[in-house]
Each structure stands twice: as C-alpha cells, then as structure tokens.
N, CA, C and O atoms as a GROMACS GRO file, in nm:
protein
  540
    1MET      N    1   0.074  -0.125  -0.009
    1MET     CA    2  -0.018   0.012   0.011
    1MET      C    3   0.070   0.122  -0.020
    1MET      O    4   0.172   0.126   0.049
    2PRO      N    5   0.057   0.206  -0.101
    2PRO     CA    6   0.122   0.338  -0.099
    2PRO      C    7   0.123   0.414   0.030
    2PRO      O    8   0.018   0.408   0.094
    3ALA      N    9   0.225   0.487   0.082
    3ALA     CA   10   0.236   0.548   0.210
    3ALA      C   11   0.119   0.666   0.229
    3ALA      O   12   0.077   0.696   0.340
    4ASP      N   13   0.074   0.727   0.114
    4ASP     CA   14   0.016   0.866   0.121
    4ASP      C   15  -0.143   0.824   0.108
    4ASP      O   16  -0.228   0.911   0.091
    5VAL      N   17  -0.176   0.688   0.119
    5VAL     CA   18  -0.329   0.671   0.062
    5VAL      C   19  -0.416   0.667   0.183
    5VAL      O   20  -0.385   0.621   0.294
    6ASP      N   21  -0.538   0.724   0.144
    6ASP     CA   22  -0.635   0.748   0.243
    6ASP      C   23  -0.760   0.671   0.211
    6ASP      O   24  -0.850   0.685   0.129
    7VAL      N   25  -0.723   0.556   0.338
    7VAL     CA   26  -0.800   0.451   0.350
    7VAL      C   27  -0.957   0.475   0.366
    7VAL      O   28  -1.036   0.397   0.313
    8ALA      N   29  -1.005   0.599   0.451
    8ALA     CA   30  -1.140   0.636   0.452
    8ALA      C   31  -1.181   0.697   0.330
    8ALA      O   32  -1.300   0.720   0.311
    9GLN      N   33  -1.077   0.730   0.230
    9GLN     CA   34  -1.167   0.774   0.103
    9GLN      C   35  -1.172   0.663   0.011
    9GLN      O   36  -1.259   0.657  -0.077
   10LEU      N   37  -1.061   0.550   0.030
   10LEU     CA   38  -1.090   0.434  -0.040
   10LEU      C   39  -1.230   0.315   0.014
   10LEU      O   40  -1.284   0.220  -0.043
   11ARG      N   41  -1.247   0.368   0.127
   11ARG     CA   42  -1.402   0.287   0.177
   11ARG      C   43  -1.499   0.356   0.126
   11ARG      O   44  -1.602   0.295   0.099
   12ARG      N   45  -1.491   0.507   0.097
   12ARG     CA   46  -1.623   0.554   0.064
   12ARG      C   47  -1.609   0.521  -0.110
   12ARG      O   48  -1.715   0.517  -0.173
   13LEU      N   49  -1.498   0.501  -0.172
   13LEU     CA   50  -1.507   0.469  -0.308
   13LEU      C   51  -1.572   0.300  -0.338
   13LEU      O   52  -1.639   0.273  -0.438
   14LEU      N   53  -1.542   0.215  -0.247
   14LEU     CA   54  -1.597   0.118  -0.228
   14LEU      C   55  -1.720   0.090  -0.184
   14LEU      O   56  -1.786  -0.010  -0.210
   15LYS      N   57  -1.752   0.189  -0.111
   15LYS     CA   58  -1.923   0.208  -0.069
   15LYS      C   59  -2.007   0.270  -0.196
   15LYS      O   60  -2.128   0.246  -0.206
   16VAL      N   61  -1.955   0.331  -0.268
   16VAL     CA   62  -2.006   0.380  -0.395
   16VAL      C   63  -2.061   0.264  -0.500
   16VAL      O   64  -2.163   0.239  -0.564
   17GLY      N   65  -1.920   0.206  -0.477
   17GLY     CA   66  -1.906   0.062  -0.564
   17GLY      C   67  -2.009  -0.028  -0.558
   17GLY      O   68  -2.077  -0.087  -0.642
   18GLY      N   69  -2.002  -0.025  -0.415
   18GLY     CA   70  -2.089  -0.145  -0.374
   18GLY      C   71  -2.242  -0.108  -0.397
   18GLY      O   72  -2.330  -0.185  -0.437
   19TYR      N   73  -2.254   0.012  -0.366
   19TYR     CA   74  -2.407   0.042  -0.421
   19TYR      C   75  -2.461   0.069  -0.557
   19TYR      O   76  -2.579   0.077  -0.590
   20ALA      N   77  -2.365   0.080  -0.622
   20ALA     CA   78  -2.384   0.064  -0.778
   20ALA      C   79  -2.412  -0.062  -0.831
   20ALA      O   80  -2.510  -0.086  -0.901
   21ARG      N   81  -2.304  -0.162  -0.789
   21ARG     CA   82  -2.290  -0.298  -0.820
   21ARG      C   83  -2.434  -0.348  -0.755
   21ARG      O   84  -2.508  -0.416  -0.827
   22ALA      N   85  -2.474  -0.318  -0.625
   22ALA     CA   86  -2.612  -0.368  -0.580
   22ALA      C   87  -2.752  -0.371  -0.657
   22ALA      O   88  -2.841  -0.455  -0.664
   23THR      N   89  -2.731  -0.228  -0.719
   23THR     CA   90  -2.847  -0.144  -0.782
   23THR      C   91  -2.850  -0.213  -0.924
   23THR      O   92  -2.954  -0.233  -0.986
   24LEU      N   93  -2.713  -0.249  -0.972
   24LEU     CA   94  -2.740  -0.344  -1.104
   24LEU      C   95  -2.776  -0.475  -1.081
   24LEU      O   96  -2.807  -0.538  -1.182
   25GLY      N   97  -2.780  -0.547  -0.951
   25GLY     CA   98  -2.824  -0.682  -0.925
   25GLY      C   99  -2.990  -0.619  -0.920
   25GLY      O  100  -3.054  -0.648  -1.022
   26VAL      N  101  -3.037  -0.568  -0.854
   26VAL     CA  102  -3.193  -0.519  -0.844
   26VAL      C  103  -3.218  -0.531  -0.994
   26VAL      O  104  -3.271  -0.629  -1.046
   27VAL      N  105  -3.168  -0.401  -1.070
   27VAL     CA  106  -3.239  -0.384  -1.211
   27VAL      C  107  -3.220  -0.550  -1.288
   27VAL      O  108  -3.303  -0.595  -1.366
   28MET      N  109  -3.108  -0.614  -1.251
   28MET     CA  110  -3.124  -0.726  -1.326
   28MET      C  111  -3.233  -0.820  -1.290
   28MET      O  112  -3.299  -0.876  -1.377
   29LEU      N  113  -3.250  -0.837  -1.179
   29LEU     CA  114  -3.359  -0.935  -1.086
   29LEU      C  115  -3.487  -0.880  -1.176
   29LEU      O  116  -3.566  -0.961  -1.224
   30LEU      N  117  -3.500  -0.754  -1.192
   30LEU     CA  118  -3.636  -0.672  -1.204
   30LEU      C  119  -3.653  -0.726  -1.355
   30LEU      O  120  -3.737  -0.811  -1.386
   31THR      N  121  -3.542  -0.653  -1.465
   31THR     CA  122  -3.571  -0.634  -1.567
   31THR      C  123  -3.451  -0.714  -1.649
   31THR      O  124  -3.373  -0.652  -1.721
   32PRO      N  125  -3.445  -0.848  -1.633
   32PRO     CA  126  -3.348  -0.934  -1.723
   32PRO      C  127  -3.363  -0.946  -1.839
   32PRO      O  128  -3.283  -1.021  -1.894
   33GLY      N  129  -3.468  -0.881  -1.924
   33GLY     CA  130  -3.434  -0.912  -2.069
   33GLY      C  131  -3.401  -0.752  -2.125
   33GLY      O  132  -3.355  -0.732  -2.237
   34LEU      N  133  -3.424  -0.664  -2.048
   34LEU     CA  134  -3.358  -0.527  -2.076
   34LEU      C  135  -3.206  -0.514  -2.052
   34LEU      O  136  -3.129  -0.470  -2.136
   35ILE      N  137  -3.164  -0.563  -1.903
   35ILE     CA  138  -3.035  -0.546  -1.924
   35ILE      C  139  -2.911  -0.684  -1.982
   35ILE      O  140  -2.790  -0.678  -2.003
   36GLY      N  141  -2.994  -0.782  -1.990
   36GLY     CA  142  -2.947  -0.892  -2.050
   36GLY      C  143  -2.943  -0.869  -2.193
   36GLY      O  144  -2.850  -0.920  -2.255
   37GLY      N  145  -3.025  -0.802  -2.254
   37GLY     CA  146  -3.016  -0.732  -2.383
   37GLY      C  147  -2.922  -0.671  -2.422
   37GLY      O  148  -2.862  -0.689  -2.528
   38MET      N  149  -2.889  -0.565  -2.310
   38MET     CA  150  -2.744  -0.474  -2.336
   38MET      C  151  -2.632  -0.578  -2.341
   38MET      O  152  -2.542  -0.542  -2.417
   39TRP      N  153  -2.611  -0.693  -2.286
   39TRP     CA  154  -2.509  -0.810  -2.282
   39TRP      C  155  -2.493  -0.849  -2.416
   39TRP      O  156  -2.422  -0.820  -2.512
   40ILE      N  157  -2.600  -0.940  -2.383
   40ILE     CA  158  -2.614  -1.050  -2.533
   40ILE      C  159  -2.681  -1.041  -2.659
   40ILE      O  160  -2.654  -1.094  -2.767
   41GLY      N  161  -2.804  -0.938  -2.614
   41GLY     CA  162  -2.855  -0.899  -2.774
   41GLY      C  163  -3.001  -0.969  -2.725
   41GLY      O  164  -3.045  -0.978  -2.610
   42ALA      N  165  -3.054  -1.011  -2.839
   42ALA     CA  166  -3.198  -1.040  -2.866
   42ALA      C  167  -3.229  -1.174  -2.759
   42ALA      O  168  -3.342  -1.203  -2.719
   43ASP      N  169  -3.124  -1.235  -2.728
   43ASP     CA  170  -3.141  -1.413  -2.683
   43ASP      C  171  -3.188  -1.361  -2.525
   43ASP      O  172  -3.267  -1.434  -2.464
   44ALA      N  173  -3.157  -1.281  -2.485
   44ALA     CA  174  -3.209  -1.241  -2.356
   44ALA      C  175  -3.329  -1.207  -2.342
   44ALA      O  176  -3.361  -1.165  -2.230
   45LYS      N  177  -3.427  -1.213  -2.442
   45LYS     CA  178  -3.553  -1.210  -2.395
   45LYS      C  179  -3.612  -1.361  -2.375
   45LYS      O  180  -3.726  -1.375  -2.331
   46ARG      N  181  -3.546  -1.451  -2.400
   46ARG     CA  182  -3.578  -1.606  -2.366
   46ARG      C  183  -3.584  -1.618  -2.228
   46ARG      O  184  -3.507  -1.568  -2.145
   47ARG      N  185  -3.685  -1.690  -2.208
   47ARG     CA  186  -3.717  -1.765  -2.042
   47ARG      C  187  -3.598  -1.796  -1.957
   47ARG      O  188  -3.561  -1.751  -1.848
   48GLY      N  189  -3.541  -1.897  -2.048
   48GLY     CA  190  -3.426  -1.954  -1.963
   48GLY      C  191  -3.314  -1.856  -1.952
   48GLY      O  192  -3.244  -1.852  -1.851
   49VAL      N  193  -3.296  -1.779  -2.050
   49VAL     CA  194  -3.189  -1.651  -2.029
   49VAL      C  195  -3.219  -1.549  -1.897
   49VAL      O  196  -3.138  -1.504  -1.816
   50LYS      N  197  -3.337  -1.534  -1.905
   50LYS     CA  198  -3.391  -1.469  -1.817
   50LYS      C  199  -3.364  -1.492  -1.690
   50LYS      O  200  -3.337  -1.407  -1.604
   51ALA      N  201  -3.374  -1.630  -1.675
   51ALA     CA  202  -3.342  -1.677  -1.524
   51ALA      C  203  -3.189  -1.680  -1.514
   51ALA      O  204  -3.147  -1.674  -1.398
   52LEU      N  205  -3.091  -1.689  -1.618
   52LEU     CA  206  -2.984  -1.698  -1.579
   52LEU      C  207  -2.952  -1.540  -1.537
   52LEU      O  208  -2.897  -1.511  -1.431
   53THR      N  209  -2.993  -1.444  -1.635
   53THR     CA  210  -2.940  -1.307  -1.612
   53THR      C  211  -3.004  -1.264  -1.430
   53THR      O  212  -2.948  -1.178  -1.362
   54ARG      N  213  -3.114  -1.336  -1.386
   54ARG     CA  214  -3.158  -1.279  -1.237
   54ARG      C  215  -3.057  -1.354  -1.160
   54ARG      O  216  -3.027  -1.305  -1.050
   55ALA      N  217  -2.995  -1.470  -1.199
   55ALA     CA  218  -2.911  -1.535  -1.074
   55ALA      C  219  -2.790  -1.454  -1.091
   55ALA      O  220  -2.735  -1.421  -0.986
   56LEU      N  221  -2.729  -1.410  -1.216
   56LEU     CA  222  -2.632  -1.299  -1.196
   56LEU      C  223  -2.665  -1.186  -1.125
   56LEU      O  224  -2.568  -1.143  -1.062
   57GLY      N  225  -2.756  -1.128  -1.113
   57GLY     CA  226  -2.828  -1.022  -1.066
   57GLY      C  227  -2.811  -1.038  -0.904
   57GLY      O  228  -2.747  -0.966  -0.828
   58ILE      N  229  -2.894  -1.161  -0.872
   58ILE     CA  230  -2.854  -1.205  -0.720
   58ILE      C  231  -2.688  -1.169  -0.695
   58ILE      O  232  -2.648  -1.093  -0.606
   59ARG      N  233  -2.618  -1.225  -0.774
   59ARG     CA  234  -2.457  -1.261  -0.727
   59ARG      C  235  -2.412  -1.081  -0.721
   59ARG      O  236  -2.317  -1.039  -0.655
   60GLU      N  237  -2.484  -1.013  -0.788
   60GLU     CA  238  -2.407  -0.847  -0.819
   60GLU      C  239  -2.475  -0.809  -0.706
   60GLU      O  240  -2.403  -0.733  -0.641
   61LEU      N  241  -2.588  -0.828  -0.651
   61LEU     CA  242  -2.638  -0.799  -0.540
   61LEU      C  243  -2.585  -0.828  -0.414
   61LEU      O  244  -2.582  -0.742  -0.327
   62ILE      N  245  -2.539  -0.948  -0.395
   62ILE     CA  246  -2.468  -0.976  -0.286
   62ILE      C  247  -2.345  -0.907  -0.288
   62ILE      O  248  -2.314  -0.829  -0.197
   63ILE      N  249  -2.278  -0.929  -0.378
   63ILE     CA  250  -2.134  -0.870  -0.389
   63ILE      C  251  -2.149  -0.732  -0.342
   63ILE      O  252  -2.097  -0.692  -0.238
   64GLY      N  253  -2.228  -0.654  -0.425
   64GLY     CA  254  -2.248  -0.480  -0.384
   64GLY      C  255  -2.289  -0.493  -0.242
   64GLY      O  256  -2.209  -0.436  -0.168
   65ALA      N  257  -2.386  -0.547  -0.182
   65ALA     CA  258  -2.419  -0.554  -0.056
   65ALA      C  259  -2.307  -0.566   0.030
   65ALA      O  260  -2.296  -0.485   0.122
   66GLY      N  261  -2.208  -0.668   0.012
   66GLY     CA  262  -2.091  -0.716   0.136
   66GLY      C  263  -1.995  -0.613   0.116
   66GLY      O  264  -1.915  -0.591   0.206
   67ALA      N  265  -1.990  -0.533  -0.010
   67ALA     CA  266  -1.899  -0.432  -0.046
   67ALA      C  267  -1.953  -0.312   0.057
   67ALA      O  268  -1.874  -0.240   0.118
   68VAL      N  269  -2.066  -0.304   0.066
   68VAL     CA  270  -2.121  -0.161   0.142
   68VAL      C  271  -2.100  -0.213   0.308
   68VAL      O  272  -2.021  -0.153   0.382
   69VAL      N  273  -2.161  -0.304   0.346
   69VAL     CA  274  -2.114  -0.357   0.480
   69VAL      C  275  -1.997  -0.364   0.516
   69VAL      O  276  -1.982  -0.326   0.633
   70ALA      N  277  -1.880  -0.406   0.450
   70ALA     CA  278  -1.725  -0.394   0.438
   70ALA      C  279  -1.668  -0.259   0.454
   70ALA      O  280  -1.578  -0.236   0.534
   71ALA      N  281  -1.729  -0.156   0.364
   71ALA     CA  282  -1.693  -0.010   0.398
   71ALA      C  283  -1.729   0.018   0.494
   71ALA      O  284  -1.650   0.070   0.572
   72ASN      N  285  -1.864  -0.002   0.533
   72ASN     CA  286  -1.950   0.070   0.660
   72ASN      C  287  -1.849   0.024   0.800
   72ASN      O  288  -1.821   0.104   0.890
   73GLU      N  289  -1.800  -0.124   0.798
   73GLU     CA  290  -1.740  -0.174   0.911
   73GLU      C  291  -1.599  -0.161   0.920
   73GLU      O  292  -1.536  -0.190   1.022
   74GLY      N  293  -1.531  -0.101   0.774
   74GLY     CA  294  -1.417  -0.105   0.807
   74GLY      C  295  -1.323  -0.244   0.801
   74GLY      O  296  -1.202  -0.229   0.815
   75THR      N  297  -1.384  -0.392   0.778
   75THR     CA  298  -1.367  -0.495   0.799
   75THR      C  299  -1.359  -0.567   0.648
   75THR      O  300  -1.440  -0.522   0.567
   76GLN      N  301  -1.288  -0.653   0.611
   76GLN     CA  302  -1.294  -0.735   0.503
   76GLN      C  303  -1.302  -0.693   0.383
   76GLN      O  304  -1.355  -0.752   0.288
   77LEU      N  305  -1.225  -0.540   0.382
   77LEU     CA  306  -1.243  -0.456   0.241
   77LEU      C  307  -1.189  -0.551   0.115
   77LEU      O  308  -1.239  -0.562   0.003
   78ARG      N  309  -1.110  -0.595   0.152
   78ARG     CA  310  -1.009  -0.664   0.029
   78ARG      C  311  -1.096  -0.778  -0.008
   78ARG      O  312  -1.113  -0.789  -0.129
   79ARG      N  313  -1.152  -0.861   0.063
   79ARG     CA  314  -1.201  -0.993   0.067
   79ARG      C  315  -1.360  -0.988  -0.072
   79ARG      O  316  -1.408  -1.070  -0.151
   80TRP      N  317  -1.397  -0.813  -0.026
   80TRP     CA  318  -1.521  -0.799  -0.097
   80TRP      C  319  -1.474  -0.739  -0.246
   80TRP      O  320  -1.529  -0.760  -0.354
   81VAL      N  321  -1.357  -0.660  -0.218
   81VAL     CA  322  -1.302  -0.630  -0.355
   81VAL      C  323  -1.286  -0.771  -0.450
   81VAL      O  324  -1.347  -0.796  -0.554
   82GLU      N  325  -1.209  -0.835  -0.398
   82GLU     CA  326  -1.148  -0.981  -0.474
   82GLU      C  327  -1.305  -1.046  -0.556
   82GLU      O  328  -1.335  -1.066  -0.674
   83PHE      N  329  -1.371  -1.063  -0.442
   83PHE     CA  330  -1.486  -1.110  -0.496
   83PHE      C  331  -1.537  -1.062  -0.638
   83PHE      O  332  -1.559  -1.128  -0.740
   84GLY      N  333  -1.550  -0.914  -0.611
   84GLY     CA  334  -1.621  -0.810  -0.738
   84GLY      C  335  -1.497  -0.846  -0.881
   84GLY      O  336  -1.516  -0.854  -1.002
   85MET      N  337  -1.394  -0.859  -0.812
   85MET     CA  338  -1.298  -0.857  -0.935
   85MET      C  339  -1.291  -0.986  -0.995
   85MET      O  340  -1.287  -0.978  -1.118
   86VAL      N  341  -1.288  -1.111  -0.946
   86VAL     CA  342  -1.320  -1.211  -0.987
   86VAL      C  343  -1.447  -1.226  -1.071
   86VAL      O  344  -1.444  -1.287  -1.178
   87ALA      N  345  -1.564  -1.169  -1.021
   87ALA     CA  346  -1.693  -1.179  -1.092
   87ALA      C  347  -1.654  -1.118  -1.230
   87ALA      O  348  -1.655  -1.188  -1.332
   88ASP      N  349  -1.619  -0.979  -1.229
   88ASP     CA  350  -1.591  -0.930  -1.364
   88ASP      C  351  -1.507  -0.976  -1.430
   88ASP      O  352  -1.534  -0.986  -1.549
   89ALA      N  353  -1.404  -1.011  -1.396
   89ALA     CA  354  -1.294  -1.096  -1.507
   89ALA      C  355  -1.364  -1.224  -1.547
   89ALA      O  356  -1.345  -1.259  -1.664
   90THR      N  357  -1.457  -1.318  -1.455
   90THR     CA  358  -1.524  -1.423  -1.516
   90THR      C  359  -1.628  -1.340  -1.646
   90THR      O  360  -1.626  -1.372  -1.766
   91ASP      N  361  -1.689  -1.263  -1.603
   91ASP     CA  362  -1.763  -1.190  -1.700
   91ASP      C  363  -1.709  -1.166  -1.829
   91ASP      O  364  -1.754  -1.196  -1.940
   92ALA      N  365  -1.597  -1.101  -1.795
   92ALA     CA  366  -1.544  -1.054  -1.946
   92ALA      C  367  -1.483  -1.175  -2.016
   92ALA      O  368  -1.494  -1.182  -2.138
   93ALA      N  369  -1.423  -1.265  -1.954
   93ALA     CA  370  -1.387  -1.427  -2.031
   93ALA      C  371  -1.504  -1.494  -2.106
   93ALA      O  372  -1.495  -1.526  -2.225
   94ALA      N  373  -1.599  -1.512  -2.043
   94ALA     CA  374  -1.751  -1.535  -2.082
   94ALA      C  375  -1.795  -1.446  -2.188
   94ALA      O  376  -1.835  -1.508  -2.287
   95THR      N  377  -1.798  -1.344  -2.197
   95THR     CA  378  -1.818  -1.267  -2.276
   95THR      C  379  -1.720  -1.277  -2.421
   95THR      O  380  -1.764  -1.281  -2.536
   96PHE      N  381  -1.595  -1.280  -2.385
   96PHE     CA  382  -1.510  -1.281  -2.484
   96PHE      C  383  -1.503  -1.427  -2.558
   96PHE      O  384  -1.488  -1.433  -2.680
   97VAL      N  385  -1.514  -1.544  -2.476
   97VAL     CA  386  -1.534  -1.661  -2.550
   97VAL      C  387  -1.651  -1.661  -2.655
   97VAL      O  388  -1.636  -1.707  -2.768
   98ALA      N  389  -1.779  -1.602  -2.607
   98ALA     CA  390  -1.889  -1.616  -2.703
   98ALA      C  391  -1.898  -1.486  -2.801
   98ALA      O  392  -1.998  -1.449  -2.861
   99VAL      N  393  -1.765  -1.424  -2.803
   99VAL     CA  394  -1.834  -1.311  -2.883
   99VAL      C  395  -1.850  -1.318  -3.040
   99VAL      O  396  -1.852  -1.212  -3.103
  100ARG      N  397  -1.860  -1.437  -3.104
  100ARG     CA  398  -1.880  -1.439  -3.234
  100ARG      C  399  -1.996  -1.459  -3.251
  100ARG      O  400  -2.043  -1.439  -3.363
  101HIS      N  401  -2.091  -1.512  -3.128
  101HIS     CA  402  -2.232  -1.533  -3.124
  101HIS      C  403  -2.313  -1.444  -3.093
  101HIS      O  404  -2.435  -1.453  -3.104
  102LEU      N  405  -2.236  -1.327  -3.042
  102LEU     CA  406  -2.302  -1.211  -3.004
  102LEU      C  407  -2.310  -1.090  -3.091
  102LEU      O  408  -2.231  -1.079  -3.185
  103PRO      N  409  -2.410  -0.988  -3.062
  103PRO     CA  410  -2.393  -0.893  -3.167
  103PRO      C  411  -2.277  -0.815  -3.110
  103PRO      O  412  -2.272  -0.796  -2.988
  104ARG      N  413  -2.164  -0.762  -3.205
  104ARG     CA  414  -2.066  -0.706  -3.200
  104ARG      C  415  -2.062  -0.602  -3.085
  104ARG      O  416  -1.996  -0.606  -2.981
  105ALA      N  417  -2.149  -0.507  -3.130
  105ALA     CA  418  -2.144  -0.373  -3.020
  105ALA      C  419  -2.183  -0.439  -2.838
  105ALA      O  420  -2.116  -0.419  -2.736
  106ASN      N  421  -2.298  -0.511  -2.850
  106ASN     CA  422  -2.282  -0.601  -2.694
  106ASN      C  423  -2.177  -0.657  -2.669
  106ASN      O  424  -2.133  -0.643  -2.554
  107ALA      N  425  -2.117  -0.720  -2.744
  107ALA     CA  426  -2.008  -0.823  -2.689
  107ALA      C  427  -1.864  -0.700  -2.666
  107ALA      O  428  -1.784  -0.720  -2.575
  108VAL      N  429  -1.853  -0.601  -2.742
  108VAL     CA  430  -1.768  -0.543  -2.710
  108VAL      C  431  -1.814  -0.473  -2.556
  108VAL      O  432  -1.748  -0.491  -2.454
  109LEU      N  433  -1.926  -0.398  -2.560
  109LEU     CA  434  -1.974  -0.331  -2.454
  109LEU      C  435  -1.982  -0.398  -2.329
  109LEU      O  436  -1.994  -0.342  -2.220
  110GLY      N  437  -1.973  -0.560  -2.356
  110GLY     CA  438  -1.977  -0.661  -2.192
  110GLY      C  439  -1.825  -0.652  -2.165
  110GLY      O  440  -1.785  -0.611  -2.057
  111VAL      N  441  -1.737  -0.693  -2.266
  111VAL     CA  442  -1.611  -0.712  -2.235
  111VAL      C  443  -1.547  -0.581  -2.180
  111VAL      O  444  -1.488  -0.582  -2.072
  112VAL      N  445  -1.560  -0.473  -2.254
  112VAL     CA  446  -1.506  -0.380  -2.172
  112VAL      C  447  -1.554  -0.329  -2.029
  112VAL      O  448  -1.478  -0.280  -1.945
  113ALA      N  449  -1.695  -0.350  -2.011
  113ALA     CA  450  -1.729  -0.317  -1.884
  113ALA      C  451  -1.690  -0.371  -1.788
  113ALA      O  452  -1.655  -0.312  -1.686
  114ALA      N  453  -1.690  -0.533  -1.810
  114ALA     CA  454  -1.632  -0.615  -1.719
  114ALA      C  455  -1.498  -0.593  -1.693
  114ALA      O  456  -1.453  -0.597  -1.578
  115SER      N  457  -1.426  -0.570  -1.797
  115SER     CA  458  -1.276  -0.592  -1.777
  115SER      C  459  -1.255  -0.468  -1.689
  115SER      O  460  -1.179  -0.490  -1.595
  116SER      N  461  -1.304  -0.342  -1.696
  116SER     CA  462  -1.308  -0.254  -1.653
  116SER      C  463  -1.337  -0.226  -1.498
  116SER      O  464  -1.296  -0.130  -1.434
  117GLY      N  465  -1.430  -0.350  -1.444
  117GLY     CA  466  -1.421  -0.380  -1.305
  117GLY      C  467  -1.301  -0.446  -1.274
  117GLY      O  468  -1.225  -0.394  -1.192
  118ALA      N  469  -1.274  -0.556  -1.329
  118ALA     CA  470  -1.180  -0.624  -1.302
  118ALA      C  471  -1.038  -0.544  -1.275
  118ALA      O  472  -0.967  -0.564  -1.177
  119VAL      N  473  -1.015  -0.462  -1.366
  119VAL     CA  474  -0.916  -0.387  -1.359
  119VAL      C  475  -0.918  -0.280  -1.234
  119VAL      O  476  -0.812  -0.250  -1.179
  120ALA      N  477  -1.034  -0.230  -1.194
  120ALA     CA  478  -1.075  -0.116  -1.115
  120ALA      C  479  -1.023  -0.202  -0.996
  120ALA      O  480  -0.937  -0.159  -0.920
  121GLY      N  481  -1.069  -0.303  -0.985
  121GLY     CA  482  -1.063  -0.406  -0.873
  121GLY      C  483  -0.911  -0.455  -0.825
  121GLY      O  484  -0.882  -0.474  -0.707
  122ALA      N  485  -0.830  -0.469  -0.924
  122ALA     CA  486  -0.710  -0.503  -0.898
  122ALA      C  487  -0.625  -0.359  -0.857
  122ALA      O  488  -0.528  -0.362  -0.782
  123TRP      N  489  -0.670  -0.253  -0.911
  123TRP     CA  490  -0.612  -0.130  -0.864
  123TRP      C  491  -0.643  -0.112  -0.702
  123TRP      O  492  -0.560  -0.076  -0.618
  124LEU      N  493  -0.752  -0.139  -0.682
  124LEU     CA  494  -0.791  -0.109  -0.534
  124LEU      C  495  -0.700  -0.164  -0.460
  124LEU      O  496  -0.636  -0.105  -0.373
  125LEU      N  497  -0.688  -0.294  -0.494
  125LEU     CA  498  -0.625  -0.384  -0.396
  125LEU      C  499  -0.468  -0.349  -0.367
  125LEU      O  500  -0.394  -0.369  -0.271
  126THR      N  501  -0.452  -0.288  -0.497
  126THR     CA  502  -0.295  -0.268  -0.471
  126THR      C  503  -0.300  -0.104  -0.362
  126THR      O  504  -0.194  -0.044  -0.352
  127GLN      N  505  -0.412  -0.054  -0.298
  127GLN     CA  506  -0.401   0.067  -0.256
  127GLN      C  507  -0.447   0.043  -0.100
  127GLN      O  508  -0.398   0.106  -0.007
  128LEU      N  509  -0.556  -0.063  -0.086
  128LEU     CA  510  -0.552  -0.121   0.017
  128LEU      C  511  -0.484  -0.173   0.123
  128LEU      O  512  -0.412  -0.265   0.086
  129PRO      N  513  -0.475  -0.145   0.271
  129PRO     CA  514  -0.381  -0.209   0.327
  129PRO      C  515  -0.412  -0.372   0.353
  129PRO      O  516  -0.518  -0.432   0.339
  130GLU      N  517  -0.321  -0.407   0.383
  130GLU     CA  518  -0.324  -0.572   0.404
  130GLU      C  519  -0.403  -0.587   0.534
  130GLU      O  520  -0.392  -0.508   0.627
  131GLU      N  521  -0.468  -0.675   0.535
  131GLU     CA  522  -0.555  -0.694   0.649
  131GLU      C  523  -0.503  -0.824   0.737
  131GLU      O  524  -0.457  -0.925   0.685
  132THR      N  525  -0.520  -0.802   0.901
  132THR     CA  526  -0.468  -0.888   0.935
  132THR      C  527  -0.565  -0.984   1.002
  132THR      O  528  -0.644  -0.940   1.086
  133PRO      N  529  -0.565  -1.104   0.971
  133PRO     CA  530  -0.672  -1.210   1.010
  133PRO      C  531  -0.710  -1.221   1.156
  133PRO      O  532  -0.619  -1.247   1.235
  134SER      N  533  -0.826  -1.206   1.200
  134SER     CA  534  -0.903  -1.199   1.316
  134SER      C  535  -0.868  -1.352   1.380
  134SER      O  536  -0.857  -1.458   1.317
  135ARG      N  537  -0.853  -1.329   1.531
  135ARG     CA  538  -0.846  -1.494   1.572
  135ARG      C  539  -0.944  -1.490   1.711
  135ARG      O  540  -0.966  -1.593   1.775
   0.00000   0.00000   0.00000
C-alpha cells in the first residue's frame, strides 16, 4: 500500500461501487430482458436466459451489499474487492469466449465493462492495506 493513501477515501469509493453493483443486481432481477439485452442481444428475451440473468443479478446484489457492509465496518475490504474482481473477470472472459455468437457492439460493451471492473478492483487492491486475520 502506498504511504499517502487515504483509507477512508478508499472505503467511500468501495461503498459507492458497492451501491452501484447492488443497484445493478436489483435492475437485473427486475428487468432481465432489458439488462441482458444490452449484454448479449435479443437472446436475452428468452425465458431461460432471463433466469440466468436474474441469477447473475442476485450475485451482483450480494457482492455489492457485502462491499457496502465491509466499507461501513472497515473490515474485510480486500475480500469483497476480490469477490467483485473475480466476478468481473469471469464475465469478461465468458463474453469474450462467446463473442462470435453475440452482436458485436454488445460483446464489445460487455467485455469492456467487465474488464474495467476487474482492472478497477485490481487497482483498489494495490491501494488497500493488508488485513490481519482476526482470531
């Protein structure tokens, strides 16, 4: 961790990101065809795909809520950043693998958005202090 890092500011950043992620999760639960459509195109309107989008929405809601709680309590910050980073990297990889089966603009948006989240998480991990395990 760099010496001049303001941990309180990082906690606020994590909290804002957590609220944004949780909100995305709620929107995915409520409007899976719309949000899924931005990611994968017209296939998102199919019932089975809506179920998967809702499942991802629950994941986003849980990771976002966990990040907010961690930021509020000042504990397990790194853990929740890592959860989000792994989820984002997985989404980017899954979208990249399927890129030839998706509308090009949607695929690019999906890869860029998810990769950006993973990179932001990696940067945040370089700024956060190491946590001492509680016993």
